[in-house]
N, C-alpha and C positions, 0 to 999 in steps of 0.2 A: 503493500499497498506504498502513494506516496504520497506526502501532503504539500497543495501550493496553496501559499496563504495569498487569500485576493479577499478581502471584505467589502464591500459596500454597506457601509450604517446611513441610514433617513431617519429623521422625523415628525410621527407624528403629532399633529397639536388637536385639537377636535376634530371635521370633519377635514382639511386641510393637509395634505403630508410636501413637506419641506425637504428635502436632497441638501446634503451634506456634501458639500462637494471634495472632499480631501476622501476620494476612497481608494480601500485596497480590498481584494477580496479574495477569498479561499477558498477552497476544495481540494479533493479528496480524488483521486484516483482511487478505481477499481477494476481497470484493464487489465489483462494478462500479456497485452502483445505490449509491444516496446514501442517507447512514444518516439514519433516523428516530427521532427520540424512543422511538419503541415497536418498535426495532429485539428481534428476537427475540439471546435470552443465555441462555450456559449456569452454571448458578447452585447453589451446596450442591454443589461437587462434595469426596466425599468418598474417601480412601483407607482399606480394612482391608483384615487378613488372617488368612484360615481357616492351619491345620496347614500347609497345602501350598500357599496360592494366593495372590494380590495380587490383591483386588479392590476396582473403582468401582461409587461411586456418584452421581446426578446427574438431571438437573434441566433443563429448557428452558426460560425464560418467554416469554412474548408472539409464541406459534408461532400462535397462528391468529387471523389479521386477518377482517375482516367477510366480505372474498372467498372465503377458504378457507374459513370455516364456510358459508358458503352456496351453496360447490362441493360441500362434501360433503354437504350435507342436500339435494341434486338429486344423489346418488347417486355422485357420482365420488367413486373409490377413491384415496384419497391418501398416500400415502408419504414417510418421513419415513426421511432417514437419518446414520448417525452415523458419526464417524471417531476412532479409538479409538488412539497410535501410546505406544509407549516406547522412549523413547532414552536409552542409558550415556554421560554426559558425558565426552568425549574432549578427552584435555590439549590436541589441535590442534583447529582450529577447525571440525572439519568431525564431528559426534556421530554413534553407531551406532542401526542403527534395529534393534530386537531382540523388538519385536511391533508386527503392524499388524494391526489387526482393523476388519471396517465390519459395522453391523448396519444393519435396517432397524426398521419400526414401520408398518401398513400398519391404516387407519379404512377403512368402508366403511359408509352406512346404507342399510336398508332401508326406505321407505317405505309396505310395506305393513305390516310388523311395527312398525312404528316402533323400530328395533332399529338398534343398533351393533356395529358388530364389527370386532375391534381384532387383527390378527394381530402377533402377536411372535415369529419362528422362531427368535429365541436364546436365548428360555425355555424349547425345548424343550415346550410346550404349543400345545395347541388354541386357535384363535380363542377370543377372550373376548366374550359376547357383553352386551348394556345397555343398559338402555331409555333411559341417565341420559349427556348430552353431556357434560358436565361430567365425570362418569367416566371417559366415553371418551379425553376429552383430558389425560385426568394414567393413561392406559396407552399414550397418545401420546408423551409428555413425560418419562416419568423412567423412570430406567436406574437395575435395582437387582441387587447379587451378580452382577455382570460381571466373570467372571474376565479380569484381564492376561495374567498371566503366570507358570508355576509360580515358588515363591521359590526353587527349586533353582539357575534358573537364574539369579538375584541375586546379585553379590557383596558381603559384608557389607566399610562403608567405603566402596565406590562411591555415586559420585553420578547418577541419570538423572533423568531428566523426562517425564512425562506432558502428549500436546496433545489434546484434546480439540477435536472440531466439529460441527454439525448443520445438515445442511438439508431444504430440504423439494427430494422429487425433480422432476423434469420431468412436467409433466401434460398426457395427452392428453384432450380433448376432446372428446366426443359432437358431430357437427354441429349438435345442436335448444339445444348451450350454449354456443356458437361469438359469436352475438348479446349474448349478458348477460356473456361473460367473455371480450371482444375486447381489454382489455391483460393479458390473464393475465402477464406478466412482469413487472407491477408489485408482483402480489402474491407472489411467489417467496418464498422468507429463506433466506438462509445467514447462521451466524454467527460472530461473532473462532475462528480458532486460541486454546483456552484453556490455562497450564502450567501443571503440577504441578511443582515442581525437591525433590525429597526425599535425603534417603542411604539405605542401606540399613546 
């Protein structure tokens, strides 16, 4: 296990969230493979609130390697999973999990239509179709307006920690592609856990 210190702190007062610009982040890696310089990372984490809910925004960078791109363009459906957990900091060493969310985004290429389809069930929308691979990648890697928890479940003055992680789901290849992607395990990705500490 590798511990990377990257902590993002902000302060929530009443119904407004004020961000502290002195940013350090932290993460734990549970990856079983070596860390490469182009390892997928979670960036631009933001927390905002509506009148009723706490929401998060973030994106994943370096998620698409050449092998992943090649698999998608060969028609292999590819799914990214995102894990979002919220803990209430306790006075003991064991924090309390108060929200545990898993969402998925899936991309598939139709070579006849030369069109990418991105399904994001967490957005409660139909698949988005585009002929732009770059637009499809953005849809796959950017999370926005994701509700973490209702504000009435948070206690003013208490401390909390948000934890975020992303990974590529295991891919099942058709027999015709087994020779092309023999070392399929080497292009799977899994990010570190990224931690956001805040007070409400």
